[in-house]
N, C-alpha and C positions, 0 to 999 in steps of 0.2 A: 429200215426206213419205216417209221410209224407215222400215220396220218391222223390228224385230229380235226374233225369238222365241227364247226359251231355255226349257228344261224342258218340262213336260207341257202340251199344248194341249188344250182341250176346246171342242167345237163343237156347234152345233145343226144342223138339216138344211140350213141355208144356207151352211155353212162346214165343210169336211172336209179332212183330210190324206189324200192319195191317192198312195201311193208317194213320188216325189220332187216332187210338186206340191201346192200349197195351193190348193184350189178353193173359190171363194167368190162370193156375190152381194154387191153393194155394201151392201145392207141387213144381210146377215150379217156383213160386215166391220165395219160401224158398231156392231152389237151386240157382236161379239167384243171390240172395242177398249174397250168400256164407256164410250163418250163420249156416251151419250144425254142425260145431264144437263149436258153441256158445250156440245154443238152439236147442233142438230136435224138430222135425216137429210138434208133437202133442201140445207142449207148444206154438210154434209159431202160430199155427192155433187158439188156444184159445185166444191168445193176439189179433190177428186180429179181431176175432168176438166180443171181449169185448171192442174194441177201438172205438173211435169216428172219424174214418178215413175220412168219407165223410164230416163231419163238418170241419175238418182240411183242407181237399183238396179244399173245396169251396173257402177258402181264397186264393188259388193258381189257381182258375178257373178250377178245376177238380172234378171228381166224379168216384167212382167205382160202377159198376152195374153188375148184372148177365147177362152173354152173352149166355150161354147154360147150362141148368140144366139137370143133369143126374139122379137126385134124391139122389145122393151121394155127400156129400160135397167135398171129396177128388178127385172126377172125374169131377165135374162141372167146367165150364170155366167162368171167370170174365173178365171185360174189364175196363180199365182206359180210360175215355173220357175227352175231353176238353168241358167245358160248353160254350154255345153260349151267 
């Protein structure tokens, strides 16, 4: 699953643009994408963890990595970064 953002982004406290990084929780990403009516959060989370997202993002010069671990998947923060 590769995400391509254009234009202005708006976020709640679970998803923010910080310099060259997009920092998000999985719940925040689910909400930001507006897929609540299409797929429930638990199924969305499972798809993300079973995907090859970093392999796909490398082709676009990006990578998702752990930003801050809380020990709980739903509360941890991740960041989308641009590879150098």
